[in-house]
C-alpha positions as CSV (number, residue, x, y, z in Angstrom):
1,M,69.5,-25.8,59.9
2,S,71.5,-28.2,57.7
3,G,72.9,-25.9,55.1
4,E,69.5,-24.2,54.6
5,R,69.5,-20.4,54.8
6,R,66.8,-19.0,57.1
7,R,64.9,-16.4,55.3
8,T,64.2,-13.3,57.3
9,T,62.2,-10.3,56.3
10,S,63.7,-7.1,57.5
11,W,61.5,-4.1,57.5
12,G,63.2,-0.7,57.4
13,A,62.1,1.9,59.8
14,Y,60.3,3.8,57.1
15,A,58.2,0.8,56.2
16,Q,57.2,0.3,59.8
17,I,56.3,3.9,60.1
18,A,54.3,3.8,56.8
19,D,52.4,0.7,58.2
20,A,51.6,2.5,61.5
21,L,50.3,5.6,59.6
22,R,48.4,3.4,57.2
23,R,46.6,1.7,60.2
24,R,45.8,5.1,61.6
25,I,44.2,6.2,58.4
26,D,42.2,3.0,58.1
27,A,41.1,3.4,61.7
28,G,39.8,6.9,61.0
29,D,42.3,8.7,63.2
30,Y,43.0,11.0,60.3
31,A,39.8,11.9,58.4
32,P,39.7,12.1,54.6
33,G,40.4,15.7,53.5
34,S,42.1,16.6,56.8
35,R,45.7,17.9,56.9
36,F,48.2,15.2,57.6
37,P,50.8,15.8,60.4
38,S,53.9,17.6,59.2
39,E,57.2,15.9,58.7
40,T,58.6,17.7,61.7
41,V,55.8,16.4,64.0
42,L,56.2,12.9,62.6
43,C,60.0,13.0,63.1
44,G,59.5,13.9,66.7
45,E,56.9,11.3,67.3
46,F,58.8,8.4,65.7
47,G,62.3,9.6,66.7
48,V,63.7,9.4,63.2
49,V,65.3,11.7,60.7
50,R,63.3,13.6,58.0
51,N,64.5,11.3,55.2
52,T,63.0,8.3,56.9
53,I,59.6,10.1,57.3
54,R,59.7,11.2,53.7
55,R,60.2,7.6,52.5
56,A,57.2,6.5,54.6
57,L,55.1,9.3,53.3
58,A,56.1,8.4,49.7
59,E,54.7,4.9,50.3
60,L,51.4,6.4,51.5
61,E,51.3,8.7,48.5
62,A,52.0,5.8,46.1
63,D,49.1,4.0,47.8
64,G,46.8,7.0,47.3
65,L,46.3,7.5,51.0
66,V,47.8,10.9,51.2
67,A,48.4,13.6,48.6
68,T,50.6,16.7,48.6
69,V,48.6,19.9,48.0
70,P,50.7,23.0,47.1
71,G,50.3,25.6,49.8
72,M,48.6,23.2,52.2
73,G,51.0,20.3,52.7
74,R,49.8,16.7,52.8
75,V,46.2,15.8,53.1
76,V,44.5,12.5,53.9
77,C,42.7,10.9,50.9
78,G,41.6,7.7,52.7
79,A,41.6,4.2,51.5
80,D,40.2,3.5,48.0
81,Q,39.6,7.2,47.3
82,A,41.6,8.0,44.1
83,A,39.1,10.7,43.2
84,T,39.7,12.4,46.5
85,A,43.4,12.3,45.9
86,E,43.0,13.9,42.5
87,H,40.7,16.5,43.9
88,A,43.0,17.2,46.9
89,T,46.0,17.8,44.6
90,M,44.1,20.1,42.2
91,P,45.2,23.7,42.5
92,R,42.7,25.9,44.4
93,Y,42.2,28.2,41.4
94,R,41.1,25.2,39.3
95,K,38.6,24.1,42.0
96,I,37.1,27.6,42.0
97,A,37.0,27.7,38.2
98,D,35.3,24.3,38.0
99,E,32.7,25.5,40.5
100,L,31.9,28.6,38.5
101,W,32.0,26.6,35.2
102,A,29.4,24.2,36.7
103,R,27.2,27.2,37.7
104,I,27.4,28.5,34.1
105,D,26.6,25.0,32.7
106,T,23.5,24.6,35.0
107,G,22.2,28.1,34.2
108,D,22.7,29.4,37.7
109,L,24.9,32.0,36.0
110,A,23.1,32.8,32.7
111,P,24.6,34.7,29.7
112,G,25.0,38.3,30.6
113,D,25.0,37.7,34.4
114,P,27.9,39.2,36.3
115,L,30.4,36.9,37.9
116,P,31.3,37.3,41.6
117,S,34.1,39.8,41.9
118,E,37.6,38.9,42.9
119,A,37.0,40.2,46.4
120,V,33.9,38.0,46.8
121,I,35.8,34.9,45.6
122,V,38.6,35.7,48.0
123,A,36.1,36.0,50.9
124,Q,34.1,32.9,50.0
125,H,37.1,30.6,49.4
126,G,39.7,32.0,51.7
127,V,42.2,32.4,48.9
128,S,44.5,35.2,47.7
129,R,43.4,37.7,45.2
130,G,45.9,36.2,42.7
131,T,44.3,32.8,43.1
132,A,40.8,34.3,42.5
133,R,42.1,36.2,39.4
134,Q,43.7,33.0,38.1
135,A,40.4,31.1,38.3
136,L,38.6,33.9,36.4
137,V,41.3,34.0,33.7
138,E,40.9,30.2,33.3
139,L,37.2,30.8,32.5
140,E,38.0,33.7,30.2
141,H,40.5,31.5,28.3
142,A,37.8,28.9,27.9
143,G,35.6,31.5,26.3
144,L,32.9,31.3,29.0
145,I,33.2,34.8,30.3
146,E,34.3,38.2,29.2
147,S,35.7,41.2,30.9
148,V,34.2,44.6,30.5
149,H,36.6,47.3,31.5
150,G,35.4,49.2,34.5
151,K,32.3,47.0,34.8
152,G,33.5,43.5,35.8
153,R,33.3,40.0,34.3
154,F,30.2,38.6,32.8
155,V,29.0,35.2,31.4
156,R,29.6,35.4,27.7
157,R,26.5,35.4,25.5
158,R,26.6,32.4,23.1
159,P,25.9,33.1,19.4
């Protein structure tokens, strides 16, 4: 090698781990929408420290393959599924509010109809009462529903 410098590509451990996890996602080992293994599990599997795993996961998040969901951890978005990533990271109260909003828009919940109670929303969606309440408050702030003290929440009649 007469004075020429040999170019070598050195992959850090995090990049190798990110590549291995990317291949698993592409192969379908982790289904879109499923929970991704925890940092602790991945540290044990790959025999590295948490910071290395976090760097690998940051690459996957930047690629839109996984997303962090508050209260759930990381979920798999799958290749070329940006909409899934956006939906996965949306707070649960927002998903519930969007679902109820759609029911109001389609007429499934007509003006004057009662909305499901907080208890019903908790049971249907497996969320806390505070999350259910937050979804309903979101609709109330949008002017779609109104609260009647002692009676419940109803779809607001439009003038």
